[in-house]
MILO-209040 format. One record per residue: residue in one letter; z, x, y of N, C-alpha, C, CB in turn; residue number from 1. Coordinates in Angstrom, 3 decimals. Glycine has a CB too. Layout:
N
a/Z/X/Y/Z/X/Y/Z/X/Y/Z/X/Y/NUM;
...
***
This chain:
255
x/85.693/76.698/127.437/85.901/76.012/128.716/84.731/75.103/129.005/86.091/77.022/129.864/1;
x/85.036/73.873/129.433/83.969/72.927/129.700/83.273/73.266/131.006/84.513/71.503/129.742/2;
x/81.968/73.054/131.029/81.224/73.272/132.261/81.405/72.086/133.186/79.736/73.505/131.969/3;
x/81.106/72.304/134.508/81.229/71.225/135.486/80.274/70.092/135.137/80.951/71.744/136.910/4;
x/79.066/70.467/134.677/78.082/69.449/134.318/78.571/68.547/133.216/76.793/70.092/133.902/5;
x/79.211/69.135/132.204/79.711/68.348/131.083/80.829/67.421/131.536/80.203/69.265/129.958/6;
x/81.695/67.925/132.418/82.784/67.094/132.918/82.229/65.904/133.686/83.728/67.914/133.812/7;
x/81.170/66.117/134.487/80.552/65.028/135.238/79.988/63.966/134.311/79.453/65.565/136.143/8;
x/79.349/64.408/133.229/78.791/63.466/132.260/79.903/62.639/131.626/77.991/64.212/131.173/9;
x/81.008/63.307/131.257/82.122/62.588/130.641/82.708/61.573/131.610/83.208/63.568/130.182/10;
x/82.819/61.947/132.896/83.354/61.022/133.896/82.460/59.803/134.033/83.506/61.719/135.253/11;
x/81.139/60.011/134.045/80.193/58.898/134.148/80.322/57.950/132.975/78.768/59.418/134.235/12;
x/80.484/58.513/131.771/80.616/57.687/130.572/81.903/56.867/130.606/80.583/58.562/129.316/13;
x/82.970/57.464/131.118/84.228/56.747/131.187/84.154/55.580/132.167/85.344/57.692/131.583/14;
x/83.490/55.795/133.313/83.335/54.728/134.295/82.512/53.593/133.702/82.674/55.259/135.582/15;
x/81.433/53.938/133.007/80.579/52.926/132.395/81.342/52.129/131.356/79.353/53.570/131.764/16;
x/82.168/52.802/130.583/82.957/52.129/129.557/83.925/51.142/130.192/83.721/53.152/128.705/17;
x/84.533/51.537/131.323/85.464/50.656/132.021/84.765/49.412/132.538/86.130/51.394/133.172/18;
x/83.522/49.598/133.014/82.772/48.460/133.559/82.413/47.462/132.472/81.504/48.942/134.258/19;
x/82.251/47.952/131.249/81.865/47.066/130.151/83.044/46.234/129.650/81.283/47.879/129.004/20;
x/84.227/46.687/129.924/85.383/45.922/129.465/86.531/46.817/129.079/85.008/45.049/128.298/21;
x/87.693/46.247/128.967/88.878/47.039/128.684/89.214/47.079/127.201/90.047/46.498/129.453/22;
x/88.400/46.406/126.367/88.716/46.325/124.946/88.079/47.428/124.113/88.287/45.001/124.417/23;
x/87.363/48.357/124.794/86.736/49.449/124.050/87.817/50.404/123.548/85.702/50.205/124.936/24;
x/87.675/50.892/122.324/88.678/51.830/121.802/88.658/53.131/122.591/88.432/52.114/120.308/25;
x/89.816/53.655/122.849/89.919/54.915/123.584/89.716/56.101/122.650/91.282/55.021/124.285/26;
x/89.040/57.094/123.191/88.854/58.327/122.433/90.086/59.193/122.631/87.557/59.083/122.875/27;
x/90.706/59.566/121.549/91.912/60.381/121.640/91.540/61.825/121.919/92.743/60.278/120.349/28;
x/92.031/62.357/123.038/91.736/63.730/123.423/92.720/64.683/122.753/91.786/63.889/124.956/29;
x/92.255/65.887/122.396/93.180/66.868/121.816/94.200/67.299/122.849/92.417/68.094/121.279/30;
x/95.409/67.619/122.428/96.434/68.038/123.386/96.025/69.335/124.071/97.793/68.212/122.685/31;
x/96.338/69.478/125.364/95.984/70.706/126.070/96.864/71.852/125.602/96.114/70.519/127.588/32;
x/96.428/73.093/125.804/97.277/74.235/125.441/98.598/74.177/126.202/96.551/75.571/125.733/33;
x/99.648/74.633/125.554/100.936/74.633/126.216/100.944/75.642/127.353/102.054/74.937/125.220/34;
x/101.790/75.375/128.354/101.929/76.312/129.466/102.474/77.624/128.925/102.861/75.738/130.581/35;
x/101.867/78.749/129.313/102.329/80.039/128.784/103.815/80.231/128.993/101.572/81.182/129.434/36;
x/104.489/80.632/127.955/105.919/80.870/128.014/106.346/81.654/126.790/106.697/79.545/128.115/37;
x/107.640/81.773/126.526/108.105/82.526/125.353/107.578/81.922/124.050/109.639/82.567/125.325/38;
x/107.376/82.741/123.075/106.934/82.284/121.760/107.456/83.237/120.697/105.387/82.184/121.695/39;
x/107.468/82.754/119.474/107.977/83.547/118.355/106.956/84.611/117.979/108.297/82.645/117.135/40;
x/107.326/85.895/118.025/106.363/86.951/117.700/105.968/86.941/116.235/106.932/88.304/118.059/41;
x/104.701/87.252/115.987/104.190/87.405/114.624/103.770/88.859/114.463/102.986/86.419/114.332/42;
x/104.473/89.572/113.603/104.242/91.004/113.439/102.890/91.283/112.783/105.364/91.626/112.610/43;
x/102.314/92.423/113.127/101.063/92.864/112.502/101.224/94.305/112.006/99.867/92.755/113.507/44;
x/100.458/94.632/110.992/100.339/96.026/110.556/98.938/96.482/110.927/100.612/96.191/109.002/45;
x/98.812/97.477/111.799/97.489/97.889/112.275/96.580/98.315/111.127/97.624/99.030/113.275/46;
x/95.273/98.107/111.282/94.331/98.569/110.245/94.392/100.077/110.103/92.890/98.133/110.577/47;
x/94.173/100.533/108.886/94.276/101.971/108.613/92.916/102.649/108.699/94.891/102.210/107.230/48;
x/92.945/103.879/109.164/91.722/104.673/109.276/91.274/105.145/107.895/91.940/105.882/110.214/49;
x/89.961/105.292/107.735/89.403/105.848/106.497/89.324/107.356/106.683/87.981/105.231/106.159/50;
x/90.243/108.037/106.070/90.324/109.489/106.248/89.506/110.201/105.175/91.795/109.964/106.203/51;
x/88.210/110.175/105.363/87.303/110.880/104.458/86.335/111.708/105.298/86.529/109.880/103.530/52;
x/86.219/112.976/104.980/85.421/113.888/105.791/83.977/113.433/105.915/85.468/115.277/105.205/53;
x/83.368/112.984/104.822/81.959/112.585/104.868/81.767/111.333/105.730/81.429/112.334/103.445/54;
x/82.758/110.447/105.715/82.664/109.231/106.521/82.788/109.558/108.007/83.750/108.223/106.105/55;
x/83.684/110.468/108.337/83.850/110.881/109.727/82.574/111.541/110.255/85.041/111.842/109.859/56;
x/81.944/112.361/109.406/80.694/113.020/109.806/79.578/111.991/109.986/80.278/114.080/108.758/57;
x/79.569/110.977/109.133/78.562/109.922/109.221/78.717/109.133/110.514/78.661/108.983/108.013/58;
x/79.938/108.792/110.854/80.173/108.060/112.105/79.742/108.891/113.310/81.660/107.675/112.234/59;
x/79.941/110.180/113.229/79.521/111.065/114.320/78.002/111.040/114.474/80.010/112.508/114.067/60;
x/77.292/110.999/113.348/75.828/110.918/113.401/75.368/109.618/114.065/75.236/111.024/111.984/61;
x/76.037/108.516/113.715/75.687/107.230/114.332/75.921/107.294/115.838/76.514/106.074/113.705/62;
x/77.058/107.847/116.219/77.402/107.941/117.636/76.371/108.766/118.399/78.794/108.552/117.807/63;
x/75.960/109.865/117.823/74.975/110.728/118.480/73.642/110.004/118.635/74.782/112.031/117.683/64;
x/73.213/109.294/117.600/71.965/108.536/117.678/72.067/107.442/118.740/71.620/107.918/116.307/65;
x/73.234/106.798/118.816/73.430/105.736/119.797/73.412/106.281/121.220/74.743/105.011/119.534/66;
x/74.057/107.422/121.421/74.098/108.012/122.756/72.691/108.389/123.237/75.011/109.249/122.761/67;
x/71.852/108.822/122.318/70.479/109.213/122.674/69.502/108.044/122.614/69.999/110.319/121.751/68;
x/70.000/106.893/122.110/69.119/105.738/121.867/67.937/106.158/120.995/68.611/105.135/123.211/69;
x/68.265/106.884/119.952/67.268/107.505/119.073/67.019/106.604/117.860/67.735/108.922/118.617/70;
x/65.978/105.789/117.933/65.653/104.855/116.854/65.283/105.598/115.574/64.505/103.933/117.277/71;
x/64.574/106.700/115.691/64.150/107.457/114.506/65.353/108.023/113.760/63.195/108.595/114.907/72;
x/66.311/108.582/114.503/67.513/109.134/113.870/68.339/108.020/113.237/68.363/109.911/114.899/73;
x/68.414/106.885/113.906/69.188/105.766/113.367/68.582/105.240/112.075/69.276/104.641/114.393/74;
x/67.258/105.220/111.994/66.573/104.718/110.797/67.042/105.444/109.542/65.055/104.869/110.949/75;
x/67.318/106.725/109.663/67.754/107.528/108.513/69.179/107.190/108.090/67.655/109.015/108.841/76;
x/69.907/106.476/108.956/71.307/106.163/108.684/71.505/104.723/108.222/72.139/106.418/109.917/77;
x/70.401/103.984/108.074/70.451/102.578/107.661/69.686/102.413/106.351/69.860/101.647/108.765/78;
x/70.196/101.586/105.438/69.471/101.366/104.185/68.106/100.741/104.492/70.294/100.452/103.220/79;
x/67.113/101.114/103.691/65.761/100.611/103.935/65.602/99.152/103.572/64.764/101.423/103.168/80;
x/66.125/98.761/102.423/66.020/97.385/101.936/67.388/96.877/101.503/65.019/97.294/100.765/81;
x/67.546/95.556/101.523/68.810/94.965/101.083/69.839/94.809/102.182/69.391/95.786/99.998/82;
x/69.445/95.040/103.433/70.354/94.878/104.558/70.750/93.403/104.686/69.702/95.392/105.871/83;
x/72.037/93.135/104.925/72.486/91.754/105.121/73.003/91.582/106.545/73.587/91.377/104.091/84;
x/72.863/90.352/107.035/73.343/90.003/108.373/73.997/88.633/108.261/72.172/90.006/109.445/85;
x/75.322/88.627/108.111/76.046/87.398/107.840/76.450/86.693/109.130/77.275/87.690/106.997/86;
x/75.997/85.452/109.285/76.372/84.613/110.411/77.044/83.356/109.915/75.153/84.266/111.264/87;
x/77.260/82.416/110.799/77.942/81.175/110.422/77.146/80.371/109.403/78.198/80.326/111.655/88;
x/75.832/80.540/109.394/74.986/79.751/108.497/74.426/80.586/107.341/73.840/79.128/109.282/89;
x/75.097/81.683/107.033/74.651/82.486/105.907/73.961/83.765/106.332/73.732/81.688/105.048/90;
x/73.173/84.326/105.414/72.503/85.605/105.661/71.289/85.394/106.563/72.074/86.268/104.325/91;
x/71.313/86.009/107.730/70.245/85.854/108.705/69.214/86.987/108.644/70.834/85.776/110.090/92;
x/69.433/87.949/107.768/68.518/89.085/107.694/67.133/88.640/107.231/69.073/90.158/106.748/93;
x/66.118/89.208/107.841/64.729/88.966/107.450/64.367/89.983/106.371/63.751/89.070/108.685/94;
x/64.297/89.514/105.124/64.088/90.418/103.996/62.706/91.064/104.016/64.282/89.671/102.694/95;
x/61.820/90.560/104.879/60.499/91.181/105.003/60.535/92.408/105.897/59.495/90.181/105.546/96;
x/61.649/92.572/106.624/61.750/93.689/107.560/62.703/94.753/107.035/62.212/93.198/108.932/97;
x/62.608/95.929/107.620/63.460/97.044/107.205/64.896/96.832/107.674/62.914/98.372/107.756/98;
x/65.790/97.635/107.118/67.189/97.531/107.512/67.399/97.807/108.987/68.023/98.478/106.700/99;
x/66.745/98.829/109.514/66.946/99.181/110.918/66.397/98.097/111.848/66.281/100.525/111.227/100;
x/65.325/97.422/111.434/64.798/96.320/112.246/65.791/95.165/112.308/63.455/95.829/111.681/101;
x/66.437/94.878/111.185/67.436/93.812/111.172/68.668/94.209/111.976/67.833/93.470/109.734/102;
x/69.074/95.469/111.880/70.209/95.939/112.662/69.895/95.851/114.155/70.573/97.384/112.272/103;
x/68.666/96.222/114.514/68.251/96.158/115.917/68.304/94.726/116.433/66.834/96.727/116.086/104;
x/67.922/93.774/115.586/67.967/92.363/115.988/69.408/91.889/116.146/67.232/91.484/114.959/105;
x/70.278/92.303/115.227/71.673/91.871/115.268/72.400/92.407/116.502/72.395/92.322/114.006/106;
x/72.116/93.656/116.865/72.808/94.290/117.987/72.076/94.121/119.316/72.997/95.756/117.704/107;
x/70.808/93.731/119.258/70.027/93.656/120.484/69.633/95.027/120.996/70.799/92.920/121.544/108;
x/69.242/95.927/120.091/68.895/97.290/120.500/67.645/97.347/121.364/68.700/98.157/119.285/109;
x/66.843/96.283/121.324/65.616/96.279/122.119/65.849/95.838/123.564/64.593/95.375/121.472/110;
x/67.081/95.451/123.868/67.390/95.014/125.225/67.290/96.201/126.185/68.804/94.376/125.289/111;
x/66.715/95.962/127.348/66.481/97.034/128.312/67.769/97.578/128.922/65.577/96.541/129.408/112;
x/68.851/96.778/128.904/70.081/97.248/129.537/70.877/98.221/128.667/70.946/96.071/129.886/113;
x/70.435/98.402/127.420/71.087/99.377/126.542/72.422/98.934/125.988/71.278/100.641/127.270/114;
x/72.780/97.654/126.184/74.089/97.179/125.730/74.247/97.278/124.215/74.301/95.741/126.172/115;
x/73.147/97.053/123.487/73.212/97.135/122.032/73.553/98.529/121.547/71.905/96.700/121.432/116;
x/72.992/99.534/122.195/73.298/100.923/121.823/74.744/101.263/122.154/72.348/101.899/122.543/117;
x/75.244/100.733/123.276/76.646/100.957/123.625/77.562/100.326/122.582/76.956/100.388/125.023/118;
x/77.177/99.140/122.097/77.962/98.473/121.068/77.967/99.286/119.779/77.418/97.066/120.806/119;
x/76.812/99.822/119.433/76.721/100.642/118.224/77.622/101.869/118.334/75.265/101.074/117.972/120;
x/77.645/102.494/119.515/78.509/103.659/119.721/79.971/103.279/119.577/78.262/104.278/121.100/121;
x/80.338/102.099/120.076/81.724/101.638/119.956/82.108/101.422/118.497/81.927/100.341/120.747/122;
x/81.195/100.847/117.726/81.451/100.677/116.293/81.675/102.036/115.629/80.274/99.933/115.612/123;
x/80.840/102.999/115.984/80.913/104.312/115.349/82.218/105.031/115.672/79.736/105.166/115.782/124;
x/82.817/104.708/116.802/84.064/105.365/117.195/85.270/104.819/116.451/84.279/105.217/118.678/125;
x/85.121/103.663/115.813/86.254/103.050/115.115/86.383/103.634/113.712/86.089/101.512/115.046/126;
x/87.531/104.227/113.379/87.692/104.891/112.078/88.170/103.981/110.965/88.645/106.019/112.212/127;
x/88.412/102.695/111.262/88.976/101.800/110.259/87.875/101.151/109.418/89.833/100.723/110.931/128;
x/88.289/100.492/108.370/87.342/99.779/107.519/88.087/98.982/106.462/86.358/100.757/106.857/129;
x/87.509/97.850/106.083/88.125/97.023/105.045/87.031/96.547/104.088/88.893/95.806/105.670/130;
x/87.368/96.358/102.803/86.366/95.933/101.821/85.830/94.543/102.121/86.956/95.960/100.421/131;
x/84.566/94.320/101.786/83.948/92.997/101.888/83.772/92.496/100.461/82.563/93.042/102.673/132;
x/84.645/91.576/100.005/84.671/91.181/98.594/83.324/90.736/98.039/85.652/90.080/98.410/133;
x/82.526/89.985/98.845/81.268/89.473/98.328/80.176/90.530/98.221/80.792/88.360/99.193/134;
x/80.452/91.733/98.752/79.501/92.842/98.635/80.267/94.052/98.103/78.808/93.164/100.020/135;
x/80.236/94.229/96.803/81.009/95.279/96.147/80.636/96.657/96.699/80.785/95.237/94.627/136;
x/81.664/97.458/96.978/81.455/98.814/97.454/81.142/98.909/98.934/80.362/99.438/96.689/137;
x/81.300/97.792/99.657/80.974/97.761/101.088/82.254/97.767/101.912/80.118/96.516/101.433/138;
x/82.263/98.561/102.985/83.368/98.593/103.938/82.862/98.120/105.290/83.982/100.018/104.044/139;
x/83.639/97.287/105.967/83.233/96.767/107.273/84.261/97.140/108.330/83.049/95.239/107.221/140;
x/83.762/97.447/109.529/84.622/97.885/110.620/84.210/97.190/111.921/84.560/99.422/110.780/141;
x/85.144/96.981/112.837/86.551/97.366/112.713/87.312/96.428/111.793/87.213/97.391/114.080/142;
x/88.284/96.991/111.083/89.099/96.183/110.182/90.133/95.401/110.991/89.794/97.073/109.116/143;
x/90.464/94.213/110.514/91.523/93.430/111.142/92.887/93.923/110.655/91.346/91.918/110.835/144;
x/93.937/93.681/111.427/95.282/94.042/110.960/95.722/93.086/109.860/96.300/94.021/112.131/145;
x/96.766/93.440/109.170/97.352/92.536/108.183/98.542/91.822/108.830/97.793/93.313/106.889/146;
x/98.716/90.541/108.479/99.786/89.755/109.066/100.028/88.527/108.203/99.448/89.351/110.521/147;
x/101.102/87.819/108.492/101.471/86.604/107.773/100.610/85.457/108.300/103.000/86.287/107.935/148;
x/99.662/84.997/107.495/98.737/83.961/107.927/99.428/82.657/108.273/97.718/83.717/106.867/149;
x/100.436/82.283/107.500/101.142/81.031/107.775/101.895/81.112/109.101/102.115/80.700/106.633/150;
x/102.541/82.248/109.335/103.281/82.416/110.584/102.343/82.372/111.783/104.059/83.735/110.572/151;
x/101.151/82.930/111.616/100.182/82.916/112.716/99.671/81.499/112.964/99.002/83.861/112.411/152;
x/99.417/80.757/111.904/99.000/79.355/112.056/100.092/78.529/112.741/98.658/78.742/110.680/153;
x/101.337/78.772/112.354/102.458/78.069/112.986/102.524/78.390/114.483/103.790/78.449/112.299/154;
x/102.253/79.652/114.812/102.265/80.072/116.217/101.175/79.350/117.007/102.076/81.599/116.325/155;
x/99.987/79.243/116.441/98.895/78.576/117.136/99.185/77.091/117.320/97.586/78.766/116.373/156;
x/99.798/76.462/116.312/100.146/75.050/116.429/101.220/74.837/117.491/100.621/74.506/115.080/157;
x/102.192/75.729/117.526/103.285/75.591/118.488/102.804/75.767/119.922/104.380/76.601/118.185/158;
x/101.761/76.586/120.119/101.261/76.865/121.471/99.959/76.125/121.776/101.047/78.360/121.646/159;
x/99.456/75.337/120.801/98.191/74.617/120.958/97.073/75.572/121.387/98.344/73.477/121.989/160;
x/96.943/76.659/120.643/95.919/77.667/120.923/95.075/77.883/119.679/96.560/79.001/121.387/161;
x/94.093/78.778/119.797/93.289/79.152/118.634/93.249/80.671/118.540/91.846/78.560/118.727/162;
x/92.661/81.234/117.466/92.695/82.691/117.287/92.121/83.481/118.459/91.946/83.054/116.049/163;
x/91.157/82.891/119.170/90.554/83.598/120.295/91.492/83.807/121.466/89.359/82.859/120.761/164;
x/92.649/83.148/121.444/93.626/83.299/122.523/94.628/84.417/122.254/94.366/81.997/122.732/165;
x/94.427/85.141/121.149/95.417/86.148/120.763/94.774/87.507/120.541/96.153/85.712/119.504/166;
x/95.555/88.542/120.784/95.102/89.916/120.573/96.274/90.692/119.975/94.595/90.578/121.918/167;
x/96.006/91.914/119.574/97.083/92.749/119.052/96.940/94.163/119.627/97.063/92.776/117.489/168;
x/98.047/94.872/119.833/97.987/96.229/120.382/97.418/97.208/119.359/99.383/96.688/120.831/169;
x/96.555/98.094/119.824/95.919/99.052/118.913/96.759/100.313/118.754/94.524/99.419/119.418/170;
x/97.846/100.420/119.501/98.740/101.577/119.404/100.157/101.111/119.695/98.313/102.717/120.391/171;
x/101.124/101.965/119.384/102.523/101.627/119.639/102.834/101.735/121.134/103.461/102.549/118.826/172;
x/103.678/100.825/121.601/104.195/100.928/122.962/103.191/100.713/124.074/104.793/102.234/123.137/173;
x/102.211/99.820/123.873/101.255/99.512/124.946/102.018/98.978/126.156/100.182/98.475/124.465/174;
x/101.743/99.539/127.325/102.485/99.197/128.536/101.923/97.950/129.224/102.468/100.371/129.503/175;
x/102.813/97.029/129.543/102.456/95.818/130.282/102.883/96.033/131.731/103.137/94.530/129.662/176;
x/101.936/95.917/132.666/102.224/96.215/134.077/102.214/94.943/134.917/101.202/97.221/134.636/177;
x/102.871/95.034/136.071/102.997/93.870/136.942/101.675/93.484/137.583/104.021/94.135/138.015/178;
x/100.797/94.441/137.777/99.514/94.226/138.435/98.418/94.934/137.637/99.550/94.738/139.906/179;
x/97.148/94.515/137.802/96.055/95.188/137.081/95.689/96.514/137.727/94.821/94.288/137.022/180;
x/96.676/97.401/137.768/96.512/98.724/138.364/97.214/99.748/137.487/97.071/98.762/139.815/181;
x/96.607/100.929/137.295/97.191/101.915/136.384/98.537/102.467/136.832/96.245/103.045/136.210/182;
x/98.855/102.364/138.138/100.130/102.884/138.628/101.149/101.787/138.928/99.898/103.703/139.868/183;
x/100.849/100.546/138.532/101.775/99.440/138.760/102.998/99.589/137.853/101.077/98.081/138.512/184;
x/104.143/99.069/138.267/105.356/99.176/137.449/105.183/98.551/136.063/106.524/98.513/138.166/185;
x/105.820/99.173/135.084/105.794/98.673/133.707/106.939/97.692/133.519/105.894/99.840/132.677/186;
x/106.619/96.479/133.065/107.666/95.473/132.869/108.096/95.344/131.408/107.186/94.130/133.374/187;
x/107.243/95.824/130.508/107.553/95.702/129.079/106.575/96.563/128.294/107.484/94.211/128.605/188;
x/106.963/96.915/127.076/106.068/97.607/126.155/105.891/96.733/124.923/106.621/99.020/125.771/189;
x/104.648/96.591/124.491/104.351/95.686/123.385/104.784/96.270/122.047/102.866/95.367/123.354/190;
x/105.371/95.408/121.238/105.663/95.774/119.853/104.420/95.513/119.012/106.890/94.977/119.301/191;
x/104.483/95.850/117.742/103.349/95.619/116.837/103.333/94.153/116.436/103.433/96.538/115.572/192;
x/102.852/93.311/117.347/102.818/91.867/117.128/101.724/91.268/117.996/104.197/91.215/117.443/193;
x/101.313/90.047/117.663/100.290/89.369/118.461/100.805/89.107/119.873/99.867/88.046/117.792/194;
x/99.889/89.183/120.827/100.205/88.891/122.213/99.187/87.882/122.729/100.209/90.188/123.079/195;
x/99.643/86.936/123.537/98.754/85.902/124.050/97.906/86.457/125.197/99.564/84.675/124.520/196;
x/96.597/86.323/125.079/95.672/86.826/126.096/95.290/85.706/127.045/94.411/87.433/125.445/197;
x/95.264/86.018/128.326/94.939/85.042/129.363/93.836/85.619/130.246/96.201/84.674/130.213/198;
x/92.572/85.643/129.780/91.490/86.265/130.546/91.342/85.643/131.926/90.177/86.152/129.789/199;
x/91.047/86.484/132.907/90.810/86.023/134.263/89.394/85.484/134.372/91.044/87.158/135.281/200;
x/89.190/84.512/135.248/87.848/84.023/135.521/87.094/85.070/136.337/87.891/82.661/136.269/201;
x/85.785/85.119/136.164/84.975/86.069/136.926/83.907/86.675/136.059/85.842/87.163/137.523/202;
x/82.833/87.121/136.677/81.700/87.656/135.928/81.815/89.149/135.676/80.422/87.370/136.662/203;
x/82.660/89.845/136.437/82.781/91.287/136.259/83.586/91.606/135.006/83.434/91.930/137.491/204;
x/83.208/92.678/134.335/83.947/93.114/133.150/85.249/93.749/133.619/83.105/94.120/132.282/205;
x/86.400/93.185/133.228/87.675/93.696/133.744/88.109/94.984/133.049/88.760/92.642/133.584/206;
x/88.910/95.746/133.760/89.537/96.933/133.177/90.867/96.560/132.552/89.734/98.033/134.240/207;
x/91.491/95.521/133.121/92.782/95.052/132.624/92.668/93.618/132.117/93.854/95.146/133.726/208;
x/93.550/93.288/131.196/93.611/91.936/130.642/94.992/91.358/130.930/93.312/91.936/129.103/209;
x/95.030/90.130/131.409/96.310/89.467/131.657/96.851/88.919/130.337/96.156/88.322/132.711/210;
x/98.106/89.172/130.058/98.728/88.738/128.810/100.084/88.100/129.098/98.884/89.927/127.834/211;
x/100.544/87.333/128.124/101.903/86.793/128.138/102.610/87.350/126.915/101.912/85.210/128.143/212;
x/103.709/88.042/127.122/104.440/88.661/126.018/105.286/87.617/125.297/105.330/89.815/126.529/213;
x/105.773/87.925/124.104/106.635/86.969/123.394/107.862/86.544/124.208/107.090/87.571/122.080/214;
x/108.306/87.403/125.116/109.452/87.054/125.953/109.071/86.107/127.084/110.076/88.309/126.528/215;
x/107.766/85.827/127.240/107.320/84.924/128.283/106.943/85.610/129.576/108.366/83.934/128.553/216;
x/106.944/86.940/129.592/106.585/87.687/130.790/105.065/87.797/130.908/107.230/89.088/130.768/217;
x/104.546/87.587/132.113/103.115/87.719/132.364/102.853/89.058/133.034/102.589/86.549/133.241/218;
x/101.874/89.779/132.497/101.533/91.084/133.049/100.137/91.496/132.632/102.543/92.133/132.608/219;
x/99.825/92.768/132.787/98.475/93.259/132.541/98.498/94.501/131.653/97.772/93.568/133.865/220;
x/97.540/94.544/130.728/97.371/95.719/129.866/95.928/96.191/129.977/97.743/95.396/128.375/221;
x/95.702/97.456/129.717/94.340/97.958/129.682/93.559/97.232/128.597/94.320/99.481/129.445/222;
x/92.328/96.853/128.897/91.518/96.097/127.947/91.377/96.842/126.625/90.139/95.809/128.537/223;
x/91.203/98.147/126.689/90.997/98.930/125.464/92.273/99.128/124.651/90.420/100.277/125.815/224;
x/93.416/98.694/125.180/94.673/98.915/124.459/95.015/97.779/123.505/95.802/99.098/125.443/225;
x/94.243/96.691/123.561/94.441/95.571/122.636/93.091/95.187/122.053/95.109/94.347/123.351/226;
x/93.131/94.467/120.953/91.890/94.048/120.284/92.056/92.634/119.745/91.515/95.030/119.133/227;
x/90.979/91.862/119.721/91.036/90.520/119.130/90.858/90.603/117.622/89.958/89.602/119.744/228;
x/91.140/89.517/116.928/90.820/89.456/115.503/89.502/88.707/115.353/91.968/88.759/114.681/229;
x/88.867/88.896/114.200/87.609/88.203/113.964/86.441/88.766/114.751/87.766/86.767/114.289/230;
x/86.490/90.058/115.066/85.378/90.696/115.765/84.118/90.712/114.912/85.751/92.117/116.167/231;
x/82.971/90.898/115.569/81.776/91.261/114.818/82.075/92.580/114.102/80.510/91.384/115.762/232;
x/81.424/92.780/112.969/81.671/93.998/112.191/80.352/94.628/111.737/82.560/93.685/110.970/233;
x/80.344/95.939/111.683/79.237/96.673/111.094/79.711/97.136/109.722/78.780/97.886/112.002/234;
x/78.826/97.101/108.735/79.239/97.363/107.355/78.532/98.589/106.790/78.957/96.145/106.474/235;
x/79.278/99.335/105.987/78.787/100.598/105.440/78.799/100.573/103.915/79.631/101.768/105.957/236;
x/77.835/101.252/103.339/77.775/101.434/101.888/77.565/102.911/101.597/76.636/100.572/101.251/237;
x/77.917/103.319/100.410/77.753/104.719/100.018/76.994/104.792/98.706/79.123/105.426/99.892/238;
x/75.898/105.543/98.722/75.125/105.738/97.499/75.018/107.232/97.211/73.710/105.094/97.621/239;
x/74.101/107.595/96.333/73.964/108.995/95.944/73.612/109.902/97.116/72.916/109.126/94.874/240;
x/72.953/109.355/98.121/72.541/110.167/99.272/73.607/110.211/100.367/71.243/109.626/99.849/241;
x/74.676/109.439/100.201/75.744/109.441/101.190/75.921/108.075/101.831/75.467/110.478/102.256/242;
x/76.604/108.033/102.970/76.892/106.791/103.667/75.667/106.258/104.400/78.032/106.995/104.642/243;
x/75.572/104.929/104.440/74.504/104.258/105.171/75.066/102.977/105.807/73.296/103.934/104.225/244;
x/74.439/102.529/106.884/74.752/101.212/107.432/74.035/100.195/106.539/74.308/101.079/108.961/245;
x/74.797/99.266/105.973/74.219/98.346/105.001/74.201/96.892/105.427/74.954/98.455/103.738/246;
x/74.892/96.575/106.541/74.920/95.177/106.930/75.646/94.960/108.244/75.566/94.356/105.853/247;
x/75.665/93.715/108.654/76.312/93.328/109.915/76.883/91.924/109.760/75.304/93.390/111.118/248;
x/78.032/91.685/110.395/78.652/90.367/110.375/78.820/89.885/111.809/80.019/90.400/109.633/249;
x/78.211/88.754/112.130/78.294/88.200/113.478/76.985/88.348/114.215/79.404/88.870/114.260/250;
x/77.069/88.570/115.507/75.859/88.790/116.306/75.272/87.513/116.858/74.823/89.489/115.486/251;
x/74.446/87.690/117.884/73.792/86.550/118.517/72.457/86.265/117.894/73.624/86.787/119.990/252;
x/71.591/85.595/118.657/70.271/85.265/118.153/69.446/86.522/117.951/69.560/84.312/119.102/253;
x/68.591/86.473/116.989/67.739/87.628/116.708/66.843/87.908/117.913/66.882/87.389/115.433/254;
x/66.644/89.210/118.137/65.806/89.632/119.268/64.337/89.677/118.846/66.258/91.023/119.800/255;
***
């Protein structure tokens, strides 16, 4: 979304261009997103959980360390060297630092509000994982669902949207309600398919998310009942000593 300041600058430039003459070439603006309405559903297959006892125990250890904000305990769960941190411009990990230091930078564990530790706990609660081809033997979570890529691209073109405008239900039969209230009437239940997300403006973290179903109905679902694709991911490796956190994909500026 454009800021007010940016819009003002663009308006000033347009006025100046008009004053200089009418023969200046016009800049072609991208088409705006289509008005929310019915759309062709694109089915998804939810990511599968990794049902391995040692992996479940490892995730529990991470969760416990995160809940206590225990840096020492976390250090034992992260590889010492070779940690990777993949961003848009390549590997951002500082190879001079330990794995836990790089993980702390990626998640913002040094932030006083504790948000980084909460994020780590959320990662640990997710039982899914998918291979990372460029790092043999590495699993990253949360895993994305599987779906028809061409059909999804066609959907985005038809609605003039991008991947960030879509989410998928994390369970069967997610209830869509008329109002952002847990006791509001249910107007529809989501199938295993992408749903268009319409976030509300505001600084508060919402409990409900406004969505448009494939039938064109607008309603609200619990935020935790759907997930976006292309999330940041935490990556795991397994060696002779067991599972370890081996890398991270995404993240903001290093702390």
